[in-house]
Backbone as JSON, one array per atom type, in Angstrom:
{
  "sequence": "XXXXXXXXXXXXXXXXXXXXXXXXXXXXXXXXXXXXXXXXXXXXXXXXXXXXXXXXXXXXXXXXXXXXXXXXXXXXXXXXXXXXXXXXXXXXXXXXXXXXXXXXXXXXXXXXXXXXXXXXXXXXXXXXXXXXXXXXXXXXXXXXXXXXXXXXXXXXXXXXXXXXXXXXXXXXXXXXXXXXXXXXXXXXXXXXXXXXXXXXXXXXXXXXXXXXXXXXXXXXXXXXXXXXXXXXXXXXXXXXXXXXXXXXXXXXXXXXXXXXXXXXXXXXXXXXXXXXXXXXXXXXXXXX",
  "N": [[30.22, 119.26, 185.71], [33.24, 119.77, 187.43], [35.62, 117.42, 187.64], [38.16, 117.51, 188.64], [38.65, 119.24, 190.76], [37.67, 118.64, 193.55], [38.54, 118.29, 196.11], [41.28, 116.92, 196.56], [42.62, 115.59, 198.58], [40.86, 113.8, 199.69], [40.32, 112.1, 197.68], [39.75, 108.97, 196.06], [41.79, 108.08, 194.5], [44.13, 108.88, 195.64], [46.64, 107.63, 197.49], [47.82, 107.05, 200.64], [51.18, 106.77, 201.63], [53.59, 104.62, 203.34], [55.09, 106.19, 205.17], [53.37, 108.17, 205.9], [53.52, 110.8, 205.09], [53.9, 111.09, 202.41], [52.35, 110.48, 199.21], [50.85, 108.2, 196.86], [49.73, 108.71, 193.62], [47.08, 107.55, 191.88], [46.31, 107.23, 188.53], [43.57, 107.81, 186.4], [42.83, 105.56, 183.89], [40.93, 104.66, 181.57], [39.96, 101.45, 180.49], [42.59, 100.84, 180.12], [43.7, 102.34, 178.12], [45.78, 104.76, 176.86], [46.64, 107.8, 175.49], [49.34, 108.77, 173.3], [50.04, 111.41, 173.58], [49.12, 112.03, 176.19], [50.75, 110.3, 177.6], [53.24, 111.49, 177.25], [52.74, 113.88, 178.6], [52.28, 112.95, 181.22], [54.75, 111.85, 181.78], [56.32, 114.15, 181.83], [55.19, 115.43, 184.04], [55.72, 113.6, 186.12], [58.5, 113.78, 186.09], [58.82, 116.44, 186.81], [58.13, 116.35, 189.49], [60.19, 115.01, 190.56], [60.4, 112.25, 190.06], [61.72, 109.25, 188.84], [60.56, 107.04, 187.82], [57.4, 105.52, 186.88], [54.54, 103.64, 187.95], [52.9, 100.79, 186.71], [49.76, 99.47, 187.21], [47.85, 96.53, 188.31], [45.28, 96.95, 187.51], [45.33, 98.23, 185.12], [46.04, 100.9, 185.33], [47.97, 103.89, 185.94], [50.52, 104.92, 188.17], [51.86, 107.65, 190.0], [54.33, 108.04, 192.24], [55.4, 108.83, 195.68], [54.72, 111.55, 196.23], [54.74, 114.48, 198.05], [52.45, 115.3, 200.62], [51.86, 117.99, 200.83], [51.93, 118.95, 198.29], [49.84, 118.13, 196.79], [47.6, 119.58, 195.74], [48.9, 121.08, 193.86], [49.94, 119.2, 192.0], [47.58, 118.15, 191.19], [46.46, 120.21, 189.66], [48.31, 120.25, 187.6], [47.83, 117.77, 186.42], [45.21, 118.19, 185.59], [45.69, 120.0, 183.58], [46.51, 118.49, 181.44], [44.29, 117.11, 180.94], [43.84, 114.78, 182.46], [42.44, 112.91, 184.8], [42.36, 112.09, 188.38], [42.48, 108.74, 189.55], [40.75, 105.93, 191.05], [40.22, 104.2, 194.14], [38.96, 103.58, 196.5], [35.86, 102.74, 198.22], [34.07, 102.54, 195.69], [33.21, 102.71, 192.17], [35.81, 101.46, 190.49], [38.73, 101.78, 188.27], [37.91, 100.53, 185.1], [38.7, 97.57, 183.48], [40.03, 96.07, 180.45], [40.61, 93.63, 177.9], [42.53, 93.42, 174.75], [40.59, 92.81, 172.78], [38.42, 92.77, 169.84], [39.82, 94.6, 168.42], [42.46, 93.83, 168.02], [43.0, 91.18, 168.79], [43.13, 87.78, 167.93], [41.52, 85.88, 169.06], [39.31, 87.11, 170.02], [35.85, 87.74, 170.76], [34.21, 89.92, 171.13], [34.02, 93.57, 171.11], [35.84, 94.58, 173.38], [37.22, 96.8, 174.43], [35.84, 99.14, 173.6], [33.4, 98.68, 174.89], [34.21, 98.7, 177.6], [35.09, 101.36, 177.8], [32.67, 102.73, 177.46], [31.22, 101.84, 179.69], [32.87, 102.84, 181.68], [32.6, 105.61, 181.27], [29.99, 105.94, 182.1], [29.86, 104.91, 184.73], [32.22, 105.14, 186.27], [33.88, 105.99, 189.31], [31.62, 106.26, 190.84], [30.2, 106.57, 193.99], [30.13, 103.97, 196.36], [28.92, 101.4, 198.66], [30.69, 99.34, 198.8], [33.81, 98.32, 197.29], [33.8, 98.34, 193.78], [34.81, 96.45, 191.25], [35.16, 96.17, 187.8], [35.47, 94.1, 185.04], [36.31, 93.39, 181.67], [36.35, 90.85, 179.32], [37.19, 89.63, 176.14], [36.81, 87.04, 175.39], [36.42, 83.6, 176.59], [39.0, 82.89, 177.37], [39.79, 84.68, 179.18], [41.7, 86.75, 179.91], [41.73, 89.08, 181.44], [40.72, 88.26, 183.82], [37.8, 88.17, 184.43], [35.92, 86.77, 186.04], [36.94, 87.01, 188.55], [36.31, 89.4, 189.58], [34.15, 91.94, 191.0], [32.15, 92.51, 189.16], [31.99, 90.84, 186.15], [32.48, 90.6, 182.63], [32.13, 88.63, 179.83], [32.88, 87.74, 176.51], [31.15, 85.44, 174.56], [30.61, 82.57, 172.4], [28.55, 80.19, 170.7], [29.34, 77.19, 169.18], [28.37, 75.79, 166.0], [28.05, 73.09, 163.88], [27.92, 72.71, 160.41], [25.58, 70.53, 159.19], [26.16, 67.4, 157.53], [28.25, 68.21, 155.91], [30.75, 68.17, 157.1], [34.1, 67.1, 156.97], [35.53, 65.65, 158.72], [38.19, 66.2, 159.32], [39.58, 66.84, 161.58], [40.85, 69.16, 162.48], [39.62, 71.01, 164.21], [39.49, 69.53, 166.57], [42.14, 69.43, 167.32], [42.69, 72.06, 167.94], [40.99, 72.66, 170.03], [41.21, 73.28, 173.35], [39.82, 72.29, 175.45], [39.14, 69.75, 174.99], [36.66, 69.21, 173.94], [35.65, 68.41, 171.55], [35.13, 65.7, 169.44], [35.97, 63.42, 166.82], [33.75, 61.39, 165.31], [32.88, 58.64, 163.46], [33.72, 59.94, 161.18], [32.72, 62.48, 161.53], [32.72, 65.59, 163.17], [31.92, 66.1, 166.53], [30.46, 68.1, 169.06], [30.9, 68.34, 172.51], [28.85, 69.8, 174.55], [28.83, 70.08, 177.26], [31.45, 70.23, 178.04], [32.39, 72.29, 176.49], [33.53, 75.64, 176.5], [32.72, 77.78, 175.1], [34.45, 79.41, 173.62], [35.05, 79.81, 170.94], [37.23, 79.14, 169.38], [37.3, 76.85, 167.8], [35.68, 77.56, 165.7], [37.19, 79.41, 164.28], [39.25, 77.74, 163.57], [38.43, 75.86, 161.69], [39.16, 74.77, 158.5], [37.43, 74.78, 156.35], [35.36, 76.41, 156.91], [33.05, 75.39, 158.12], [32.09, 75.34, 160.63], [30.12, 77.38, 162.51], [28.95, 80.29, 164.37], [26.29, 79.72, 166.33], [25.08, 81.17, 168.26], [25.8, 84.15, 170.03], [27.14, 86.23, 172.61], [27.16, 88.16, 175.7], [28.41, 87.19, 178.68], [27.6, 87.74, 181.98], [29.02, 87.98, 185.14], [28.92, 87.94, 188.75], [30.24, 89.01, 191.89], [32.84, 88.04, 192.18], [36.27, 87.71, 193.38], [39.67, 88.66, 194.1], [42.74, 88.5, 195.87], [43.41, 87.49, 199.29], [41.7, 85.35, 199.67], [40.64, 84.03, 197.08], [37.76, 84.02, 194.92], [35.41, 82.66, 192.69], [33.17, 84.42, 190.62], [29.54, 84.46, 190.55], [27.39, 83.23, 187.99], [25.39, 85.53, 186.37], [23.66, 86.64, 184.24], [23.08, 86.29, 180.69], [23.44, 88.35, 177.89], [22.64, 89.79, 174.65], [23.53, 92.09, 173.31], [25.66, 95.03, 173.27], [24.43, 97.29, 174.29], [22.55, 96.18, 175.99], [24.24, 95.08, 177.91], [25.32, 97.36, 179.15], [23.0, 98.46, 180.24], [22.16, 96.4, 182.01], [24.4, 96.15, 183.76], [24.42, 98.71, 184.83], [21.99, 98.71, 186.24], [22.58, 96.68, 188.03], [24.75, 97.75, 189.5], [23.4, 99.86, 190.71], [21.61, 98.41, 192.28], [23.35, 97.13, 194.09], [24.36, 99.41, 195.28], [22.13, 100.3, 196.71], [21.55, 98.14, 198.4], [23.81, 96.8, 199.57], [26.33, 96.91, 202.24], [28.97, 98.67, 203.97], [32.27, 97.43, 204.89], [32.39, 94.74, 204.36], [33.3, 92.51, 201.74], [31.72, 92.41, 198.53], [31.3, 89.82, 197.6], [30.99, 88.39, 199.93], [28.51, 89.03, 200.87], [26.41, 88.53, 199.16], [24.3, 86.7, 199.46], [23.04, 87.74, 201.71], [22.07, 90.18, 200.79], [20.11, 89.34, 199.2], [20.65, 88.5, 196.55], [20.06, 86.48, 194.67], [17.3, 86.69, 194.4], [17.1, 89.18, 193.16], [18.43, 88.54, 190.81], [16.59, 86.7, 189.72], [14.47, 88.44, 189.26], [15.6, 90.13, 187.35], [16.05, 88.32, 185.26], [13.46, 87.69, 184.67], [12.59, 90.02, 183.73], [11.36, 91.89, 185.31], [12.63, 93.62, 187.0], [13.25, 96.73, 188.7], [13.96, 99.7, 186.85]],
  "CA": [[30.91, 119.18, 187.0], [34.67, 119.64, 187.28], [36.03, 116.28, 188.45], [39.52, 117.68, 189.1], [38.77, 120.07, 191.95], [36.67, 118.27, 194.54], [39.23, 117.9, 197.32], [42.14, 115.81, 196.18], [43.06, 114.85, 199.76], [39.91, 112.73, 199.98], [40.09, 111.32, 196.46], [40.09, 107.55, 196.14], [43.01, 107.82, 193.77], [45.29, 109.32, 196.42], [46.92, 106.55, 198.43], [48.86, 107.44, 201.59], [52.27, 105.8, 201.7], [53.93, 104.08, 204.65], [55.6, 107.21, 206.09], [52.28, 109.07, 206.27], [53.73, 112.15, 204.57], [53.9, 111.04, 200.95], [51.2, 109.8, 198.62], [50.88, 107.69, 195.49], [48.55, 109.15, 192.87], [46.63, 106.62, 190.85], [45.73, 107.98, 187.42], [42.48, 107.13, 185.7], [43.16, 105.14, 182.52], [39.83, 103.78, 181.18], [40.26, 100.3, 179.62], [44.02, 100.74, 179.92], [44.07, 103.05, 176.88], [46.39, 106.05, 177.16], [47.17, 108.39, 174.27], [50.76, 109.11, 173.32], [50.13, 112.78, 174.1], [49.0, 111.99, 177.65], [51.94, 109.64, 178.12], [54.29, 112.51, 177.32], [52.39, 114.8, 179.66], [52.48, 112.3, 182.51], [56.19, 111.72, 181.97], [56.81, 115.48, 182.22], [54.73, 115.7, 185.4], [56.51, 112.75, 187.02], [59.84, 114.35, 186.13], [58.74, 117.7, 187.56], [58.05, 116.06, 190.92], [61.39, 114.29, 190.96], [60.25, 110.8, 189.96], [62.38, 108.64, 187.69], [59.73, 105.93, 187.34], [55.99, 105.43, 187.21], [54.16, 102.24, 188.2], [51.72, 100.31, 186.03], [49.06, 98.62, 188.17], [47.12, 95.38, 187.78], [44.01, 97.41, 186.96], [45.6, 98.99, 183.9], [46.21, 102.32, 185.61], [49.35, 104.35, 186.11], [50.7, 105.6, 189.45], [53.01, 108.49, 190.27], [54.53, 107.82, 193.69], [56.25, 109.69, 196.52], [54.34, 112.96, 196.16], [54.52, 114.99, 199.4], [51.04, 115.69, 200.75], [51.72, 119.44, 200.7], [51.97, 119.31, 196.87], [48.75, 117.44, 196.1], [46.82, 120.51, 194.94], [49.75, 121.5, 192.74], [49.99, 118.15, 190.98], [46.22, 117.99, 190.66], [46.32, 121.2, 188.59], [49.14, 119.81, 186.48], [47.1, 116.67, 185.76], [44.06, 118.78, 184.91], [46.15, 120.71, 182.38], [46.6, 117.52, 180.33], [42.99, 116.42, 180.92], [44.03, 113.45, 183.02], [41.93, 112.95, 186.18], [42.79, 111.12, 189.38], [41.74, 107.49, 189.48], [39.88, 105.55, 192.15], [40.71, 103.04, 194.87], [38.15, 103.36, 197.69], [34.56, 102.1, 197.97], [33.49, 103.21, 194.53], [33.48, 101.98, 190.94], [37.2, 101.8, 190.16], [39.09, 101.71, 186.85], [37.36, 99.37, 184.4], [39.78, 97.01, 182.66], [39.6, 95.34, 179.26], [41.64, 93.04, 177.04], [42.56, 94.11, 173.45], [39.33, 92.61, 172.05], [38.43, 92.61, 168.39], [40.73, 95.58, 167.83], [43.7, 93.19, 167.57], [43.2, 89.81, 169.26], [42.51, 86.81, 167.03], [40.57, 85.05, 169.8], [38.24, 87.95, 170.56], [34.46, 87.63, 170.3], [33.52, 91.2, 171.29], [34.83, 94.77, 171.19], [35.92, 94.77, 174.82], [37.71, 98.13, 174.78], [34.74, 100.1, 173.45], [32.43, 98.42, 175.96], [34.79, 99.18, 178.86], [35.08, 102.83, 177.76], [31.3, 103.2, 177.67], [30.89, 101.58, 181.08], [33.64, 103.79, 182.47], [31.98, 106.93, 181.14], [28.71, 105.95, 182.82], [29.87, 104.45, 186.1], [33.46, 105.33, 187.02], [33.92, 106.9, 190.45], [30.36, 106.28, 191.59], [30.37, 106.19, 195.4], [29.46, 102.71, 196.66], [29.22, 100.88, 200.0], [31.79, 98.41, 198.62], [34.58, 98.56, 196.07], [33.24, 97.66, 192.63], [35.75, 96.26, 190.14], [34.49, 95.66, 186.61], [36.46, 93.63, 184.08], [35.73, 92.92, 180.41], [37.21, 89.94, 178.55], [36.56, 89.4, 174.85], [36.56, 85.6, 175.2], [36.58, 82.84, 177.84], [40.38, 82.76, 177.83], [39.7, 85.47, 180.42], [42.99, 87.37, 180.23], [41.54, 90.11, 182.45], [40.12, 87.61, 185.0], [36.49, 88.76, 184.74], [35.19, 86.08, 187.12], [37.55, 87.35, 189.84], [35.93, 90.79, 189.85], [32.76, 92.09, 191.47], [31.36, 92.34, 187.94], [32.79, 90.39, 185.02], [31.75, 90.48, 181.36], [32.92, 87.78, 178.94], [32.29, 87.49, 175.2], [31.04, 84.0, 174.32], [29.92, 82.12, 171.19], [28.2, 78.77, 170.69], [29.66, 76.64, 167.86], [27.39, 74.95, 165.32], [28.64, 72.46, 162.7], [26.99, 72.54, 159.28], [25.35, 69.08, 159.06], [26.33, 66.76, 156.23], [29.38, 68.74, 155.16], [32.01, 67.99, 157.82], [34.98, 66.08, 156.4], [36.18, 64.9, 159.8], [39.64, 66.4, 159.2], [40.14, 66.87, 162.93], [41.52, 70.43, 162.83], [38.97, 71.61, 165.39], [39.85, 68.76, 167.77], [43.51, 69.79, 167.68], [42.72, 73.42, 168.5], [40.15, 72.77, 171.23], [41.98, 73.0, 174.56], [38.93, 71.68, 176.45], [38.85, 68.39, 174.51], [35.2, 69.17, 173.84], [35.26, 67.98, 170.21], [35.63, 64.38, 169.03], [35.55, 62.99, 165.49], [33.13, 60.07, 165.39], [32.31, 58.25, 162.17], [34.06, 60.95, 160.18], [31.99, 63.73, 161.79], [33.11, 66.25, 164.42], [30.8, 66.32, 167.45], [30.8, 68.98, 170.17], [30.36, 68.03, 173.82], [28.52, 71.12, 175.07], [29.11, 70.11, 178.69], [32.85, 70.62, 178.18], [32.65, 73.5, 175.7], [33.47, 76.89, 177.26], [32.19, 78.77, 174.16], [35.51, 80.37, 173.28], [34.99, 80.09, 169.52], [38.47, 78.79, 168.67], [37.0, 75.84, 166.78], [35.09, 78.26, 164.55], [38.29, 79.98, 163.52], [40.2, 76.7, 163.15], [37.91, 75.02, 160.61], [39.68, 75.24, 157.2], [36.37, 74.81, 155.35], [34.32, 77.32, 157.43], [31.83, 74.6, 158.34], [31.64, 75.58, 162.0], [29.67, 78.76, 162.64], [28.43, 80.65, 165.67], [24.83, 79.68, 166.36], [24.66, 82.2, 169.2], [26.89, 84.88, 170.65], [26.62, 87.15, 173.62], [27.99, 88.68, 176.78], [28.1, 86.52, 179.93], [27.87, 88.63, 183.11], [29.17, 87.31, 186.43], [28.87, 88.87, 189.89], [30.7, 88.57, 193.2], [34.18, 87.45, 192.21], [37.27, 88.49, 194.12], [41.04, 88.18, 194.16], [43.2, 88.69, 197.23], [43.82, 86.39, 200.16], [40.78, 84.23, 199.51], [39.99, 84.22, 195.77], [36.46, 83.39, 194.73], [34.84, 82.83, 191.35], [31.86, 85.07, 190.64], [28.37, 83.69, 190.15], [26.79, 83.61, 186.72], [24.23, 86.39, 186.58], [22.82, 86.48, 183.07], [23.73, 86.49, 179.4], [22.69, 89.23, 177.0], [23.1, 89.68, 173.27], [24.07, 93.32, 172.75], [26.43, 95.93, 174.12], [23.47, 98.16, 174.97], [21.96, 95.42, 177.1], [25.26, 94.96, 178.94], [25.39, 98.63, 179.86], [21.77, 98.59, 181.01], [22.17, 95.41, 183.09], [25.44, 96.5, 184.74], [23.95, 99.92, 185.49], [20.98, 98.29, 187.23], [23.27, 95.88, 189.04], [25.49, 98.67, 190.37], [22.41, 100.58, 191.51], [21.09, 97.47, 193.27], [24.38, 96.99, 195.13], [24.41, 100.7, 195.98], [20.98, 100.39, 197.63], [21.39, 96.99, 199.3], [25.02, 96.35, 200.27], [26.84, 97.8, 203.27], [30.43, 98.72, 204.03], [32.95, 96.57, 205.85], [32.49, 93.37, 203.83], [33.36, 92.43, 200.29], [30.44, 92.07, 197.92], [31.21, 88.37, 197.49], [30.6, 87.83, 201.23], [27.17, 89.43, 201.29], [25.43, 88.34, 198.1], [23.1, 86.03, 199.99], [22.39, 88.64, 202.66], [21.34, 91.24, 200.07], [19.11, 88.64, 198.37], [21.08, 88.63, 195.17], [19.36, 85.53, 193.81], [15.97, 87.24, 194.1], [17.32, 90.22, 192.16], [18.76, 87.84, 189.57], [15.34, 86.17, 189.19], [13.71, 89.57, 188.76], [16.24, 90.58, 186.11], [15.81, 87.31, 184.23], [12.04, 87.73, 184.3], [12.31, 91.33, 183.14], [10.5, 92.69, 186.18], [13.43, 94.45, 187.9], [13.08, 98.17, 188.57], [15.05, 100.4, 186.16]],
  "C": [[32.4, 118.99, 186.76], [35.18, 118.56, 188.21], [37.43, 116.45, 189.02], [39.61, 118.39, 190.45], [37.64, 119.79, 192.94], [37.33, 117.82, 195.84], [40.11, 116.69, 197.09], [42.57, 114.97, 197.38], [42.11, 113.69, 200.1], [39.62, 111.86, 198.77], [40.52, 109.88, 196.63], [41.37, 107.22, 195.42], [44.27, 108.29, 194.46], [45.52, 108.32, 197.54], [48.08, 106.96, 199.33], [49.92, 106.35, 201.69], [52.65, 105.51, 203.16], [54.39, 105.16, 205.64], [54.54, 108.22, 206.52], [52.4, 110.48, 205.72], [53.67, 112.2, 203.04], [52.72, 110.22, 200.45], [51.55, 109.25, 197.23], [49.6, 108.14, 194.81], [48.24, 108.14, 191.77], [45.88, 107.4, 189.78], [44.64, 107.16, 186.73], [42.86, 106.84, 184.26], [42.07, 104.17, 182.05], [40.26, 102.71, 180.17], [41.75, 100.15, 179.33], [44.53, 101.46, 178.69], [44.55, 104.45, 177.23], [47.01, 106.6, 175.88], [48.65, 108.7, 174.43], [50.96, 110.51, 173.9], [50.05, 112.8, 175.62], [50.19, 111.29, 178.28], [53.09, 110.63, 178.26], [54.02, 113.49, 178.46], [52.64, 114.22, 181.03], [53.97, 112.13, 182.81], [56.78, 113.06, 182.43], [56.42, 115.79, 183.66], [55.52, 114.88, 186.42], [57.92, 113.31, 187.19], [59.87, 115.64, 186.96], [58.76, 117.45, 189.07], [59.15, 115.1, 191.37], [61.32, 112.78, 190.89], [60.91, 110.27, 188.68], [61.54, 107.54, 187.07], [58.27, 106.19, 187.63], [55.66, 103.94, 187.34], [52.88, 101.9, 187.44], [51.04, 99.27, 186.93], [48.35, 97.44, 187.49], [45.78, 95.77, 187.18], [44.22, 98.38, 185.8], [45.63, 100.49, 184.15], [47.69, 102.63, 185.75], [49.44, 105.12, 187.43], [51.98, 106.44, 189.47], [53.19, 108.48, 191.78], [55.36, 108.91, 194.34], [56.0, 111.18, 196.34], [54.03, 113.45, 197.58], [53.1, 115.54, 199.49], [50.82, 117.19, 200.65], [51.66, 119.88, 199.24], [50.82, 118.67, 196.09], [47.92, 118.38, 195.22], [47.6, 120.94, 193.69], [49.76, 120.45, 191.63], [48.6, 117.9, 190.39], [45.98, 118.97, 189.5], [47.14, 120.81, 187.36], [48.45, 118.69, 185.7], [45.9, 117.21, 185.0], [44.48, 119.46, 183.61], [46.33, 119.78, 181.18], [45.36, 116.64, 180.28], [43.1, 114.97, 181.38], [43.61, 113.44, 184.49], [42.55, 111.88, 187.08], [41.91, 109.89, 189.27], [40.95, 107.2, 190.75], [40.4, 104.29, 192.82], [39.82, 102.67, 196.05], [36.86, 102.62, 197.35], [33.81, 102.89, 196.91], [33.71, 102.31, 193.31], [34.87, 102.41, 190.46], [37.47, 101.58, 188.67], [38.61, 100.41, 186.2], [38.39, 98.86, 183.39], [39.2, 96.22, 181.48], [40.8, 94.76, 178.55], [41.61, 93.75, 175.69], [41.31, 93.93, 172.61], [39.51, 92.51, 170.55], [39.33, 93.63, 167.69], [42.0, 94.91, 167.3], [43.91, 91.75, 168.03], [42.44, 88.81, 168.39], [41.5, 85.9, 167.73], [39.32, 85.81, 170.23], [36.88, 87.7, 169.92], [33.71, 88.95, 170.36], [34.53, 92.35, 171.29], [34.92, 95.18, 172.66], [36.34, 96.19, 175.2], [36.59, 99.16, 174.68], [33.71, 99.92, 174.55], [32.94, 98.95, 177.29], [34.78, 100.71, 178.92], [33.68, 103.38, 178.02], [30.85, 102.97, 179.11], [31.61, 102.58, 182.0], [33.0, 105.18, 182.44], [30.71, 107.04, 181.98], [28.87, 105.74, 184.32], [31.12, 104.79, 186.92], [33.31, 106.34, 188.16], [32.65, 106.99, 191.25], [30.6, 105.79, 193.02], [29.52, 104.97, 195.72], [29.73, 102.31, 198.11], [30.38, 99.89, 199.97], [32.57, 98.79, 197.37], [33.99, 97.73, 194.95], [34.27, 97.63, 191.5], [35.02, 95.6, 189.0], [35.57, 95.3, 185.59], [35.76, 93.06, 182.85], [36.76, 92.06, 179.69], [36.49, 89.57, 177.26], [36.29, 87.94, 174.55], [36.79, 84.87, 176.5], [38.03, 82.5, 178.21], [40.63, 83.66, 179.03], [41.02, 86.1, 180.84], [42.87, 88.44, 181.31], [40.82, 89.59, 183.7], [38.74, 88.17, 185.36], [35.77, 88.08, 185.9], [35.8, 86.31, 188.49], [37.33, 88.82, 190.18], [34.49, 90.84, 190.35], [31.78, 91.98, 190.31], [32.31, 91.95, 186.81], [31.92, 90.25, 183.78], [32.65, 89.72, 180.39], [32.19, 87.55, 177.63], [32.31, 86.0, 174.88], [30.31, 83.73, 173.0], [29.62, 80.64, 171.32], [28.46, 78.2, 169.3], [28.55, 75.75, 167.3], [28.02, 74.41, 164.04], [27.59, 72.28, 161.62], [26.79, 71.04, 159.03], [25.57, 68.6, 157.63], [27.53, 67.2, 155.44], [30.74, 68.5, 155.81], [32.81, 66.84, 157.21], [35.66, 65.22, 157.46], [37.69, 65.04, 159.78], [40.33, 66.48, 160.56], [40.85, 68.14, 163.33], [40.93, 71.03, 164.1], [39.34, 70.85, 166.68], [41.25, 69.11, 168.24], [43.56, 71.15, 168.37], [41.93, 73.55, 169.79], [40.92, 72.33, 172.47], [41.14, 72.32, 175.64], [38.62, 70.22, 176.11], [37.34, 68.16, 174.42], [34.72, 68.69, 172.47], [35.92, 66.64, 169.89], [35.13, 64.08, 167.63], [35.04, 61.55, 165.61], [32.47, 59.76, 164.06], [32.57, 59.27, 161.09], [33.36, 62.27, 160.36], [32.44, 64.3, 163.15], [31.87, 66.53, 165.27], [31.27, 67.13, 168.65], [30.11, 68.5, 171.45], [30.1, 69.38, 174.52], [28.67, 71.22, 176.59], [30.54, 70.57, 178.95], [33.15, 71.96, 177.5], [32.52, 74.76, 176.56], [33.07, 78.07, 176.36], [33.21, 79.86, 173.82], [35.52, 80.73, 171.8], [36.23, 79.74, 168.73], [38.21, 77.78, 167.57], [36.41, 76.48, 165.52], [36.19, 78.81, 163.65], [39.2, 78.91, 162.94], [39.73, 75.88, 161.97], [38.37, 75.55, 159.25], [38.61, 75.37, 156.12], [35.2, 75.7, 155.78], [32.99, 76.61, 157.62], [31.31, 74.72, 159.76], [31.33, 77.07, 162.13], [29.21, 79.02, 164.07], [26.9, 80.64, 165.61], [24.26, 80.72, 167.3], [25.9, 82.86, 169.75], [26.32, 85.87, 171.65], [27.66, 87.55, 174.63], [27.55, 88.0, 178.08], [28.54, 87.41, 181.09], [27.93, 87.81, 184.39], [29.28, 88.35, 187.53], [29.48, 88.22, 191.12], [32.03, 87.86, 193.21], [35.13, 88.3, 193.04], [38.64, 87.82, 193.99], [41.49, 88.21, 195.61], [43.51, 87.41, 197.97], [42.96, 85.14, 199.98], [40.02, 84.39, 198.2], [38.67, 83.45, 195.67], [35.93, 83.69, 193.34], [33.44, 83.45, 191.47], [30.75, 84.15, 190.16], [27.86, 84.16, 188.78], [25.5, 84.38, 186.99], [23.25, 86.23, 185.42], [23.65, 86.7, 181.8], [22.83, 87.36, 178.51], [23.35, 89.25, 175.62], [23.8, 90.92, 172.73], [24.84, 94.13, 173.78], [25.5, 96.85, 174.91], [22.85, 97.46, 176.17], [22.97, 95.25, 178.24], [25.29, 96.22, 179.79], [24.16, 98.82, 180.75], [21.78, 97.65, 182.22], [23.19, 95.78, 184.17], [25.04, 97.75, 185.5], [22.93, 99.57, 186.57], [21.62, 97.5, 188.37], [24.02, 96.77, 190.02], [24.52, 99.44, 191.26], [21.83, 99.68, 192.61], [22.08, 97.31, 194.43], [24.48, 98.27, 195.95], [23.29, 100.8, 197.03], [21.02, 99.33, 198.72], [22.63, 96.64, 200.13], [25.43, 97.34, 201.35], [28.36, 97.66, 203.36], [30.98, 97.71, 205.03], [33.09, 95.14, 205.42], [32.56, 93.43, 202.32], [32.01, 92.0, 199.74], [30.25, 90.55, 197.87], [30.74, 87.72, 198.79], [29.17, 88.18, 201.64], [26.1, 89.28, 200.22], [24.15, 87.7, 198.61], [22.32, 86.97, 200.91], [21.59, 89.75, 201.96], [20.34, 90.66, 199.07], [19.39, 88.77, 196.89], [20.32, 87.69, 194.24], [17.95, 85.99, 193.48], [16.08, 88.33, 193.03], [17.63, 89.6, 190.8], [17.49, 87.31, 188.91], [14.48, 87.28, 188.6], [14.27, 90.07, 187.43], [15.96, 89.6, 184.98], [14.36, 87.32, 183.76], [11.67, 89.05, 183.64], [11.5, 92.24, 184.02], [11.28, 93.61, 187.12], [13.2, 95.93, 187.63], [14.22, 98.8, 187.78], [15.77, 101.33, 187.13]]
}
C-alpha cells in the first residue's frame, strides 16, 4: 500500500494553521531517528517552499510550516521522492518516541530505539477512537515521560547484592538518588519500597558486587500531559522485546474495540473495563 497518496488533505500530519489557508506538515520520524540524507532532503524541500526554518516537536518529529493548502499535493510528492511520509496527529497511533537507550546512554537498561522502531513499523498511523501516544524510556529516569503517555514502556532492573562480599564502601549509597540504600553493619541494604529499579547502583559498585536479579519492561497505560496531567496506571511487566510488542499490539486492539471518541483514554479506562482486561492479560487468557 502506498502511504503517500491517500488524500493528504485528510492526513493526520497536516495541521491547518490559524489563517485557514496555510498548513503545517508534520513529518514522520520514528523514534526521533532521521538519516543525514533525509535531513538534507527535508532542508531542500523546506527551502523550495520558501521556509527558512523547520520546527522540532515534543514528539521527536519535524514540521514544515506555512504551506499553502493549494500546494499540499505538490509537497507530498516531494516528500515521497525522499521516502519521507507525512506524520500523524489525529485519533490514531502517532509518532512513537524513544530516548537514546543502550546505543549511547550510560543509564540505559534496554535498547529503546530498536523497540520504538519495531512498534512504529507495526502500529504507526492505525486509526483509533482516541489519540494513542506511545513512549519508550530505557530506564526509570523517564526522559521521554512514558507515564504521561497513553502507553509507556520503561526498562527496569532489580538490584541484588552478592551476600558476604560487600565491603560497605558506600559508593552505591552516594549514587542512589532515591536514598533506597543504607550501609548497616558494614553491609549495603536495599529498601525495595523506595527503589525505583533504575540500576544506577549496579553500575556504581566498584567491585561489581551488585547485579541485576531481574530485568524487564514495565508497561503503563492511560497517562496524559496537557492541562490536567495524569500518571498512567501500571499494566504489566514483561521480560522480552517480543513480549512488549505482543502486549502493546493487543492493548491497542483492545482500545480500538472498546474506547470511543471525544474523551481522552485516561478518562475512560474504568468505563471500558480496563482492569478486567488487565486481569485477563495477567492470567494469559486475553484474546490475541
